[in-house]
C-alpha positions in Angstrom: 139.7 118.7 120.8 143.4 117.1 119.4 146.0 115.4 120.8 149.9 117.0 121.9 151.3 113.8 119.5 155.5 115.7 121.3 153.7 116.5 124.8 152.0 112.7 124.2 155.0 111.0 124.1 156.6 112.0 127.2 153.2 110.7 128.7 153.4 107.8 131.1 152.0 104.9 128.2 149.1 104.6 131.2 147.6 108.3 130.5 148.9 108.4 126.9 145.9 105.7 126.2 143.7 106.7 128.0 143.9 110.4 126.4 144.2 108.7 122.4 141.4 106.7 123.6 139.4 109.7 124.6 139.4 111.1 121.4 139.1 108.3 119.6 135.7 108.7 121.6 136.4 112.4 120.2 136.4 111.5 116.5 133.6 108.7 116.9 130.8 111.4 117.2 131.7 113.9 114.7 132.3 110.5 113.0 128.6 109.6 113.6 127.3 113.5 113.4 129.0 113.3 109.3 127.7 110.2 108.3 123.8 111.3 109.9 124.7 114.2 106.9 125.7 112.4 104.4 123.2 109.2 104.5 121.3 112.8 104.9 122.2 114.0 101.7 120.6 111.3 99.7 116.9 111.9 100.8 116.6 116.2 100.4 115.3 117.5 97.4 117.7 119.9 95.9 116.0 122.7 93.2 118.0 123.2 90.1 119.5 126.4 91.7 121.6 125.3 94.5 122.1 122.3 92.8 125.9 122.9 93.1 125.8 124.7 96.3 124.6 121.7 98.5 126.9 119.1 96.2 129.6 121.2 97.6 128.5 120.9 101.4 127.5 117.2 100.9 130.7 116.3 99.6 132.4 118.2 102.3 130.2 116.3 105.0 131.2 113.4 103.4 134.5 114.0 102.9 134.8 115.6 106.9 133.6 111.4 107.6 135.8 109.5 105.4 138.8 111.8 107.1 137.9 110.2 110.4 137.2 107.3 109.8 140.5 106.8 108.8 141.6 108.7 111.8 139.6 106.1 114.5 141.4 102.7 112.8 144.8 104.6 112.7 144.9 105.6 116.7 142.5 102.2 117.0 145.7 100.1 115.4 148.2 102.5 117.1 146.3 101.3 120.9 146.8 97.7 119.2 150.8 98.3 118.7 150.7 99.9 122.4 149.1 96.7 123.8 151.5 94.6 121.5 154.5 96.6 122.3 153.8 95.8 126.7 152.5 92.4 125.9 156.6 91.6 124.2 158.5 94.0 126.8 156.7 92.2 129.4 158.0 88.6 127.7 161.1 89.7 127.4 161.7 91.1 130.7 160.2 87.6 131.8 162.1 86.1 130.2 165.1 88.6 130.7 164.3 87.0 135.0 164.5 83.7 134.1 168.2 83.3 132.5 169.5 85.6 134.8 167.7 84.5 137.8 
């Protein structure tokens, strides 16, 4: 699942938020899978012969987990900023209506 950032800019606020929340859910699922792999890597018995390969595979999984976490935090921040902007717009609009009427 990939978000189309350009297309999202042309969608209405509700659709945009819903799509971002769906994407966040997708990222969160991936994060939990990768986190389980990273945690399991602490309990795996590794032969000397496979040590390098397993190290690389688990390192890649942990990188993916950390990358998912970064994206989750970023999109949550985006939603918060969108809410704050929406609330500010409503407040500004209310203020303007009071002045004009």
